[in-house]
C-alpha positions in Angstrom: -45.5 21.5 -10.0 -43.5 19.2 -8.5 -42.0 19.4 -4.7 -39.1 17.8 -3.6 -38.3 16.9 0.1 -35.1 15.2 1.2 -34.5 13.6 4.7 -32.2 11.2 6.4 -29.1 12.9 6.0 -27.0 13.1 9.7 -23.9 12.6 10.9 -21.9 9.1 10.6 -18.7 7.6 11.0 -16.3 6.7 8.3 -17.3 3.1 7.3 -20.9 3.7 8.4 -24.3 4.0 6.5 -27.0 6.3 5.7 -30.3 6.0 3.3 -31.4 9.1 2.0 -35.2 9.6 1.1 -36.8 12.1 -1.5 -40.6 12.3 -1.3 -42.1 13.8 -4.0 -45.7 15.4 -4.8 -47.5 16.9 -7.6 -46.4 15.6 -11.1 -44.2 12.5 -9.7 -41.9 10.2 -11.3 -42.8 11.3 -14.9 -39.0 11.6 -15.8 -35.8 10.5 -14.6 -34.4 11.1 -11.2 -31.1 11.9 -9.3 -29.1 12.6 -6.9 -26.3 15.4 -6.8 -24.0 16.8 -3.8 -22.2 19.7 -2.9 -19.4 20.2 -0.4 -18.5 23.7 0.9 -16.4 25.6 -1.5 -17.0 23.0 -4.7 -19.4 22.9 -7.4 -22.3 20.6 -7.2 -21.8 17.4 -8.6 -23.8 14.5 -10.1 -24.2 11.2 -7.6 -26.3 8.8 -9.1 -29.7 8.7 -11.2 -32.2 6.7 -12.5 -33.4 6.3 -15.9 -37.4 6.5 -16.1 -37.5 5.0 -19.6 -35.6 1.6 -18.8 -34.7 1.8 -15.2 -30.8 1.5 -15.8 -29.1 3.5 -13.2 -25.9 5.2 -13.2 -23.3 6.3 -10.7 -20.5 8.8 -10.1 -17.0 6.6 -10.1 -16.4 8.0 -6.8 -19.8 6.2 -5.2 -19.6 3.4 -7.5 -20.3 -0.1 -5.4 -21.0 2.1 -2.5 -24.1 3.9 -3.3 -27.4 2.6 -4.5 -30.5 4.6 -6.1 -33.6 3.3 -6.3 -37.4 3.9 -6.2 -40.9 3.3 -4.6 -43.5 4.4 -6.8 -45.8 3.2 -4.6 -44.6 5.6 -1.7 -43.8 8.7 -4.3 -40.1 7.9 -2.9 -36.5 7.7 -4.5 -33.5 6.7 -2.2 -30.0 6.9 -2.0 -28.5 3.8 -0.1 -25.2 4.8 1.0 -22.6 2.3 2.4 -18.7 2.5 3.5 -19.0 6.5 3.9 -15.8 8.1 3.6 -14.9 11.7 5.1 -15.0 12.9 1.4 -18.6 12.1 1.0 -19.5 14.9 3.3 -22.0 17.6 1.7 -25.3 18.4 1.0 -27.1 15.8 -1.1 -29.9 17.3 -3.2 -32.6 15.1 -4.6 -33.8 16.3 -8.5 -36.3 15.5 -11.3 -35.0 15.6 -14.9 -37.1 16.8 -18.1 -35.7 13.5 -19.8 -36.7 9.9 -19.9 -33.1 8.7 -20.3 -30.5 8.8 -17.6 -29.7 12.6 -16.8 -26.1 13.4 -15.5 -25.6 17.0 -15.6 -26.8 20.0 -13.5 -29.0 21.7 -16.7 -31.0 18.4 -17.1 -32.8 18.7 -14.3 -35.9 21.0 -13.8 -36.7 20.5 -9.8 -34.7 20.1 -7.0 -35.4 19.8 -3.2 -33.8 21.5 -0.6 -31.0 19.2 0.3 -30.0 17.2 3.5 -26.4 17.7 5.2 -24.7 14.6 5.2 -21.4 14.8 7.8 -19.0 11.9 7.9 -16.2 12.0 10.5 -13.0 9.9 10.3 
């Protein structure tokens, strides 16, 4: 069983930065990891993913060039560095572990989810 706990969310002005953390316990980083987000009234959407097999990353077009996903194996932690934040980035952000070794971008490719952390970007 894998437990994922996100932290680092909060209120920030447009143009600001936040770094989200996701600490994993149990069987850790055996598979690829990802970040998703869900805004009020909208479906959960893919944000970023990190492949276990070759370390490649993939980003949603809406965050490309502004967000960076990374991993610290020694700390069992996955990060999402978010820069140049926009009001449309406001959402609950979720960390997830896939059952795949390669990049995974759909919700169905993820087995375990954290409880989420709120990010609010004011204009």
